[in-house]
C-alpha positions in Angstrom: -11.9 183.7 26.5 -13.1 180.4 25.9 -16.7 179.6 26.2 -17.8 176.1 27.2 -21.0 174.9 25.6 -22.9 172.3 27.5 -24.2 169.2 26.1 -27.8 169.7 26.3 -30.6 167.4 25.5 -29.0 166.8 21.9 -25.8 165.7 23.3 -27.0 163.1 25.6 -29.2 161.9 22.6 -26.0 161.1 20.2 -24.1 159.4 23.3 -27.0 157.3 23.3 -27.0 156.4 19.7 -23.5 155.5 19.4 -23.8 152.9 22.6 -26.6 151.2 20.7 -24.8 151.3 17.7 -22.0 149.5 19.3 -24.0 147.2 21.1 -25.8 146.1 17.9 -22.4 145.2 15.9 -21.3 143.4 18.9 -24.6 141.4 18.7 -24.0 140.9 14.8 -20.1 139.6 15.4 -21.3 137.4 18.1 -24.0 136.0 15.8 -21.7 135.5 13.0 -19.4 133.9 15.2 -22.0 131.6 16.6 -24.4 131.0 13.4 -21.9 131.3 10.5 -18.7 130.2 11.5 -19.7 126.8 13.1 -16.4 124.7 13.3 -16.0 121.1 11.5 -14.7 118.3 13.5 -12.0 115.8 11.8 -9.9 113.1 12.6 -6.3 112.0 10.9 -5.4 109.6 9.9 -8.9 107.9 10.5 -11.5 107.6 13.2 -11.1 104.2 13.3 -8.5 104.0 15.7 -7.0 100.6 16.8 -6.3 100.0 20.4 -3.2 101.4 21.8 -2.5 104.0 18.8 -2.9 107.5 18.4 -5.3 109.7 16.3 -5.2 113.5 15.8 -8.4 115.9 16.2 -8.8 119.1 14.3 -11.2 121.8 14.6 -11.7 123.8 11.4 -13.0 127.4 11.0 -14.1 129.8 8.1 -13.3 132.6 10.3 -9.2 133.0 11.9 -10.2 131.4 15.5 -7.2 129.9 16.8 -8.3 128.1 19.8 -11.2 125.4 20.6 -12.5 123.1 23.1 -13.0 119.4 23.0 -16.1 117.9 24.3 -17.2 114.1 24.4 -20.9 113.9 24.1 -21.6 110.9 25.8 -20.8 112.7 29.3 -17.7 110.9 30.4 -14.8 113.1 31.3 -11.4 112.9 30.0 -8.5 114.7 31.8 -6.6 115.6 28.7 -9.8 117.4 27.0 -9.8 119.9 29.8 -8.5 123.6 28.5 -8.0 125.3 25.4 -6.5 123.8 22.4 -4.9 125.4 19.3 -6.4 123.7 16.2 -5.3 120.4 16.7 -5.4 117.8 19.2 -3.8 114.3 19.7 -5.6 111.6 21.4 -4.0 108.5 22.8 -2.8 105.9 23.0 -6.1 105.3 22.8 -8.1 102.9 25.2 -11.6 101.6 25.6 -12.6 104.9 27.4 -11.4 107.1 24.6 -14.4 105.4 22.3 -17.3 107.8 21.9 -18.5 111.0 19.8 -16.8 114.0 20.1 -17.6 117.8 19.2 -15.4 120.7 19.2 -16.2 124.4 19.5 -14.1 127.7 18.6 -13.0 130.6 20.8 -13.7 134.4 19.6 -10.7 136.5 21.4 -12.4 139.7 20.6 -15.8 138.4 22.0 -14.6 136.4 24.5 -17.4 133.7 23.5 -17.3 130.1 22.0 -18.9 129.3 18.8 -21.8 126.7 18.2 -20.6 122.9 18.6 -19.7 121.0 15.6 -21.4 118.2 14.3 -20.3 115.0 16.2 -17.5 112.9 15.0 -17.2 109.0 16.0 -14.2 107.6 17.3 -14.2 103.8 17.1 -11.8 102.0 19.1 -10.9 98.7 16.9 -9.2 95.6 18.5 -11.7 95.5 21.7 -12.8 92.1 20.6 -11.4 89.2 18.7 -11.7 89.6 14.7 -14.8 87.4 13.1 -14.7 85.3 10.1 -15.4 86.3 6.8 -16.4 84.4 3.6 -17.6 84.6 0.0 -20.3 82.4 -1.3 -20.4 80.7 -3.7 -17.1 82.0 -4.4 -14.9 85.1 -4.1 -14.5 84.8 -8.4 -17.6 85.8 -9.9 -18.7 87.0 -13.3 -20.3 90.4 -14.0 -24.0 90.6 -13.2 -23.7 87.9 -10.6 -24.5 88.3 -6.8 -22.0 87.0 -3.9 -23.0 86.7 -0.4 -20.1 87.7 2.3 -20.5 85.9 5.7 -19.5 87.4 8.6 -19.4 85.4 12.3 -18.5 85.7 15.7 -19.7 83.6 18.6 -19.3 86.4 20.9 -20.8 89.4 19.1 -24.1 90.3 17.9 -23.4 93.3 15.3 -21.6 93.4 12.1 -20.1 96.1 10.0 -18.8 95.6 6.5 -16.1 97.6 4.9 -14.8 97.9 1.3 -11.7 99.1 -0.1 -11.5 99.8 -4.0 -8.4 99.8 -6.3 -8.1 103.8 -5.2 -7.5 102.7 -1.4 -10.8 104.3 -0.7 -12.7 102.9 2.4 -16.6 102.6 2.4 -18.8 101.3 4.6 -21.2 98.9 2.7 -23.7 98.0 5.6 -24.0 97.0 9.1 -26.6 94.3 10.7 -27.7 93.3 13.8 -28.1 89.4 14.4 -30.0 87.6 17.0 -28.2 84.5 19.2 -25.1 85.3 17.6 -25.8 84.0 14.2 -23.9 84.8 11.2 -24.6 87.9 8.9 -25.1 88.0 5.6 -24.5 90.7 3.3 -25.5 90.4 -0.5 -23.2 91.9 -2.8 -24.3 92.6 -6.2 -25.2 92.5 -9.0 -21.4 92.8 -9.6 -19.6 95.5 -11.5 -16.3 96.9 -11.3 -17.7 99.4 -8.5 -18.6 96.2 -6.1 -15.4 94.4 -6.6 -12.5 95.1 -4.2 -11.1 94.0 -0.5 -13.7 93.5 2.0 -13.3 93.1 5.6 -16.0 92.8 8.4 -15.8 94.1 12.2 -17.7 92.9 15.0 -19.3 94.8 18.1 -22.0 94.2 20.8 -25.4 96.3 20.2 -24.9 98.2 23.6 -21.4 99.2 22.6 -21.5 100.7 19.2 -18.0 102.5 19.5 -15.9 99.4 20.5 -15.2 97.2 17.7 -13.5 94.0 17.3 -10.1 93.9 15.2 -11.0 93.2 11.3 -11.4 90.2 10.2 -8.8 88.7 7.6 -9.2 90.3 4.1 -11.5 88.6 1.3 -11.1 90.1 -2.3 -14.1 90.0 -4.8 -13.0 89.7 -8.2 -14.7 90.0 -11.6 -13.8 87.3 -14.0 -14.3 86.9 -17.8 -13.6 90.1 -19.1 -10.7 89.0 -21.6 -9.7 85.8 -23.1 -8.0 83.1 -20.9 -4.3 82.5 -20.5 -2.6 79.1 -20.7 -0.9 77.4 -18.1 1.8 74.4 -18.5 4.3 73.0 -16.2 8.1 72.9 -17.1 9.0 69.6 -15.7 5.6 67.8 -16.9 2.4 67.4 -15.2 3.5 64.3 -13.0 7.2 65.1 -10.9 9.1 63.0 -8.7 8.8 64.3 -5.0 12.1 66.6 -4.4 12.0 67.6 -7.7 11.5 71.6 -8.4 8.4 72.4 -9.8 7.8 75.4 -11.9 4.2 76.5 -13.7 4.3 78.8 -16.5 0.9 80.9 -17.1 1.2 82.6 -20.7 -0.7 84.6 -22.8 -1.1 86.6 -26.2 -2.8 89.2 -24.4 -1.2 92.4 -23.1 -1.5 91.4 -19.4 0.7 92.8 -17.0 0.2 90.4 -13.9 -0.7 86.7 -13.6 -2.6 85.1 -10.9 -2.0 81.3 -9.7 -4.5 79.5 -8.1 -4.7 75.7 -6.5 -8.2 74.0 -6.1 -9.8 77.6 -6.2 -7.6 79.1 -3.4 -5.2 82.0 -4.5 -1.5 81.1 -3.9 -0.2 84.8 -3.3 0.4 87.9 -4.8 0.6 88.2 -8.8 3.4 87.9 -10.6 4.6 90.4 -13.4 4.5 89.3 -16.7 7.6 88.9 -19.1 8.3 88.4 -22.9 8.9 84.5 -23.7 11.5 83.6 -26.3 8.1 83.2 -28.6 7.0 86.6 -28.3 4.2 85.9 -25.6 3.8 87.3 -22.3 4.3 84.9 -19.3 5.0 84.7 -15.5 6.8 81.7 -14.1 5.4 80.3 -10.7 8.5 78.3 -8.8 6.9 76.1 -6.6 10.3 74.6 -5.0 10.9 71.2 -4.2 7.9 69.0 -5.1 5.8 67.4 -2.4 2.4 65.4 -2.1 1.1 68.5 -0.8 1.7 70.4 -4.3 -0.3 68.0 -5.8 -4.0 69.2 -6.7 -5.8 71.3 -9.7 -4.2 74.4 -10.8 -5.4 77.5 -12.9 -4.1 80.9 -13.7 -5.5 84.2 -14.5 -4.2 87.6 -16.3 -5.1 90.9 -15.2 -3.8 94.6 -15.3 -2.2 96.7 -12.4 -4.4 99.6 -13.0 -7.7 97.3 -12.5 -6.6 94.7 -10.1 -10.0 93.3 -9.1 -10.8 92.4 -13.0 -9.3 89.1 -14.1 -9.6 87.1 -17.4 -11.2 83.6 -18.1 -9.9 81.0 -16.4 -6.9 78.8 -18.1 -7.8 75.2 -18.6 -7.2 73.3 -15.4 -3.8 71.7 -14.9 -3.7 68.5 -12.9 -0.3 68.0 -11.2 0.5 65.0 -9.6 3.5 64.8 -7.2 4.6 60.9 -6.8 6.2 59.9 -3.3 6.5 56.7 -1.2 4.6 57.9 1.6 1.4 58.6 -0.3 -1.0 55.9 -1.8 -0.3 55.8 -5.4 -1.6 54.4 -8.9 -0.2 54.4 -12.0 -0.4 57.4 -14.2 -2.2 57.7 -17.3 -0.5 60.7 -18.3 2.4 59.7 -19.6 2.6 55.9 -21.0 6.5 55.8 -20.8 6.9 56.6 -17.0 7.3 54.0 -14.5 6.4 55.9 -11.6 3.2 56.2 -9.4 1.2 58.6 -9.0 -0.7 59.6 -6.2 -4.5 59.3 -5.8 -6.4 62.6 -6.0 -7.1 63.9 -2.6 -10.6 64.0 -3.1 -10.8 60.2 -3.9 -8.3 58.8 -1.4 -10.8 58.0 1.1 -13.2 56.2 -1.4 -10.3 54.0 -2.2 -9.4 53.5 1.4 -12.9 52.0 1.9 -13.6 50.1 -1.3 -10.0 48.1 -0.4 -10.7 47.8 3.3 -14.1 46.0 1.6 -12.1 44.0 -0.7 -9.7 42.6 1.6 -12.4 41.9 4.4 -14.2 40.1 1.8 -11.3 38.1 0.2 -10.2 36.9 3.8 -13.6 35.7 4.8 -13.9 33.9 1.9 -10.5 32.1 2.2 -11.3 31.2 6.1 -14.6 29.8 4.8 -13.1 27.6 2.2 -10.5 26.4 4.7 -13.3 25.4 7.1 -15.3 23.6 4.7 -12.1 21.8 3.3 -11.1 20.9 6.9 -14.9 19.6 7.6 -15.1 17.4 4.7 -11.4 16.0 5.7 -12.5 15.2 9.1 -15.6 13.3 7.6 -13.8 11.0 5.3 -11.3 10.4 8.0 -13.8 9.5 10.5 -15.2 7.4 7.7 -12.2 5.7 7.2 -11.5 4.8 10.7 -14.7 3.3 11.2 -14.5 0.8 8.3 -10.6 -0.2 8.5 -10.2 -3.6 9.0 -7.6 -5.1 11.9 -4.0 -5.2 10.4 -4.0 -9.1 11.0 -7.0 -9.6 8.9 -6.8 -11.7 5.5 -9.4 -11.3 2.8 -10.2 -14.8 1.2 -10.0 -14.2 -2.3 -13.1 -16.6 -3.1 -15.4 -14.5 -0.6 -18.4 -14.0 -2.8 -19.0 -10.5 -1.0 -15.4 -9.4 -2.5 -16.1 -10.7 -6.0 -16.8 -7.2 -7.4 -14.9 -4.5 -5.5 -11.4 -4.9 -4.1 -9.8 -2.2 -2.4 -5.8 -2.6 -1.9 -4.2 -0.7 0.8 -0.3 -0.9 0.7 1.3 0.5 3.8 5.1 0.0 4.1 5.4 -2.9 1.9 2.3 -4.9 3.7 -0.6 -5.6 1.7 -3.9 -5.3 3.5 -7.5 -5.4 1.6 -10.6 -3.9 2.5 -13.9 -5.5 1.0 -16.9 -3.3 0.7 -20.1 -4.6 -0.5 -21.0 -2.6 -3.6 -24.5 -1.1 -4.2 -26.4 -3.0 -7.0 -25.3 -1.8 -10.2 -27.6 0.4 -12.4 -28.9 -1.6 -15.7 -27.2 1.1 -17.8 -23.7 -0.1 -16.8 -23.7 -4.1 -17.2 -20.4 -4.4 -16.1 -19.6 -7.0 -13.5 -15.6 -7.1 -13.3 -14.4 -6.1 -10.4 -12.9 -2.7 -9.9 -9.6 -2.5 -8.3 -8.5 0.8 -6.5 -4.9 0.8 -5.4 -3.3 3.3 -3.1 0.5 2.8 -3.4 3.3 4.0 -1.0 5.8 6.0 -2.1 8.6 3.0 -1.9 5.8 0.5 -3.4 5.8 0.2 -7.4 2.4 -1.8 -7.7 -0.1 -3.9 -6.0 -1.3 -7.2 -7.0 -5.2 -7.7 -7.4 
């Protein structure tokens, strides 16, 4: 026979204790999920997403939570964010509406509750506005310790963000600046070190739309120079070539550079070229410029560098003045080769000055010739008038005994007919006591001489 024993007061107390212990454990688990397993949110490949591209968002947990929710913190609701997601979520193709701040929270299946939300992640959509311009002042080639100013400008935007990409490919925000009246933003970089050298771009936005950016500006490379000895630069065909001839510039160095850079008038002409050994043992790189045109004329310099440090260059080579002659350009004789008969074009920076000087010389010469012709014409007219007023009639004969004609007799022979004009001479000076008549004769082509 089995005897059943009632719980009694002590049994009820045990049951209450077990319930309270379970509730406390649940609270501790919930607290652990909410407090200690706060998730983090990341974006791949980058939180800066070009317009029309996609981005993958991932919510990370320290505990094995497999599901999460995604929230947009600016209050707007996107249909694709509704529901629960498994670890990752692809956003896109992105539009302007996707720009904003996002958070996520993890879901605990055992407790059927969500954890605390992650810190916000800013998703920036680029390409919403046209790209700004960027320039380096005084130059993108700087020496260590100097400062360089990067100027970003756009006529439509009033906020600018500067980004740097270093030799390892890492992007870093170097600053942002608000401007007034759509003025440019000047970012001062320096004193220059190897860490501050790199490729820079700037973005623009409007201050009331911080997550909608423009397309990136064109890149500008900030390079430190002067950390090693300069190479030498020469032209295989000589510094003066005719238009149409192939032009090749050679940059060489005794140092162990593995790449060389060529610049014309301070502008980089493209990607560096790898160096190779010359027959004389020096490292060199040949830059073929193709058939020469007047546009190839200019001042060239080259630099050496190493592939593991692309933003650290050598000193500049001595300048090479390349002149490409052509019939379509203004030319002057070259002084670089005394044996050449070709003409070299005027330097581009002096051509306008030469044109002004040439125009002034031509204008002055033309004016002088015209004035001289007018003066000569005026004197000729006066002499002609004087002769016409004093010329006697053709049938007039001159008496050789006329006392008024004793001193000076003018004879005019025309077509074999002798006519004489008499002028009363002015009184002679005592310094010239000659009283003999002076005879001036004007002979025609068919007259040998005239009798006095």
